[in-house]
N, C-alpha and C positions, 0 to 999 in steps of 0.2 A: 496174727492180728494186723500187723503192718502190711503184710502181703494182701490180706483181704481189703484193707482200706485202699491200697494201690489198685487192686483189681476193680473196686467200685469206682474209683476216680477215673480209671482207664475206660470203663464202660460208659460212665457219665460223659467223658470227653468224646468218646466215639459217637454217642447219641447226638451230642451237640454238633459235632462235625458233620454227621449225616443230615441233621436238621438244616445247618448252614448250607450244605451242598444242595439240598432240595430248594431252599430259598434262592440260592445263586442260579440254579438251573431255571427257575421260574422267571427271575429277573432277566436272565440271558435271553430266554424265549420272548419275553415282552420287548426287550431292547431290539431284537431281530425283527419283530413285527412292526415296531415303530420305524425302524430303519427302512424296511421295505415300503411302508406307507409313505414315508417322506420321499423316497426315491420315486415312487409312482406319482406323487404330487408334483415333484420337480419336473418329471417328464411332461405331465399335463400342462404345467405352467410354461415350459419351453415351447410346447406345441401352440399354446395360446399366443405367446409372444410372436412366434413365427407367422401365425395366421393374421394377427393384428398388423404386423409389419407389411405383409402382402396387401392387406386391406388399405393401409395408409398409402402405400405406393400406388395402388389403383386409384385412390382418391386424388393423390397428387397428379397422376397422369390425366385424370378426368378434368381437374382444375386447369391444368396447362392447356388441354385441348379446348376447353371452354373459353379460356382467355384468348387463345389464338383465334378461335371461331368468332368471338365478339369483335375482334379487330378485322375480320375478313368481311368482304361483301357477300351477298347471298350466292352469287355465281361462284365465288371461290369456295364456299362451303360445300356445294354439291360436288365439286371436283376433288375435294380432299379425301384421301384414302385411309388415313390413320384413325378415323373415328368410326364408331359403330352407328348404325342407322338411327337409333334412338337419339343419340347426341346430335347427329346431323339434323334430324327433324326439329329438335328443340332449338338449335341454333338458327335454323331457318325461320322458325316461329318468332324468335326474338328479333331477327332482322326485319321481318315483316311488321312486327309491332313497332319497332323503332322507325321504320318508314312511315307507318300510320301516324305516329306521334309527330314526326317532322311535317307531314302534310297538314295535320291539325293545327300545329303551331303557325304554319304559313297562312292557313285559313283564318285563324284568330287575328293575325297581324293585318290581313286584308280587311276583315270586318272592322277592326279598330280604325283603320284608315278611312273606310267608308263612313263610319259613324262620325269621325272628326270632320270629314267633308260636309256631312249633313248638318252638323252643329254649326259649322261656319256659315253655310248657306242660310240656315234658319236664323242665325244671329244677324247676318247681313240683312235679311228681309225684315226682321224686327226693327233694326236700326233705320231702315228706309221708311217703314210705317211710322216710327216715332218721329222722324224728321219731317215727314209729310204732315202729321198732326200738329207739330210745333209751328210749321209755316202756316197751316190753315188757321191755327189759333191766333197768330200774329196778324193775319189778314183780317 
């Protein structure tokens, strides 16, 4: 009877061990899949970081080129070799726009000057007319 009980307990423990082993195998496989997925995700993120760093450097280079281009005259821009044609064209367009703005500012200043001269002339002639009327009234 004691041997039978021990045999039953032994069989019961073997079933439980087998059940635990199956559970552990399932967990191990799941862990391996998650580990592989995390590894793939890490590689993808590292590639994204590398791509973004390259993009950032390209943007920094473009900014530096634009800053240099903005400080150059249009003749210097066309002679620069370090820029692509699109950047050169944009810088030349900016230089032309700045030149147009400068010419327009000069034109506005000239028009203001002419207007002030006309006002002074007109005011002077009104003063003359007023003094003539005053003298005529006194006479």
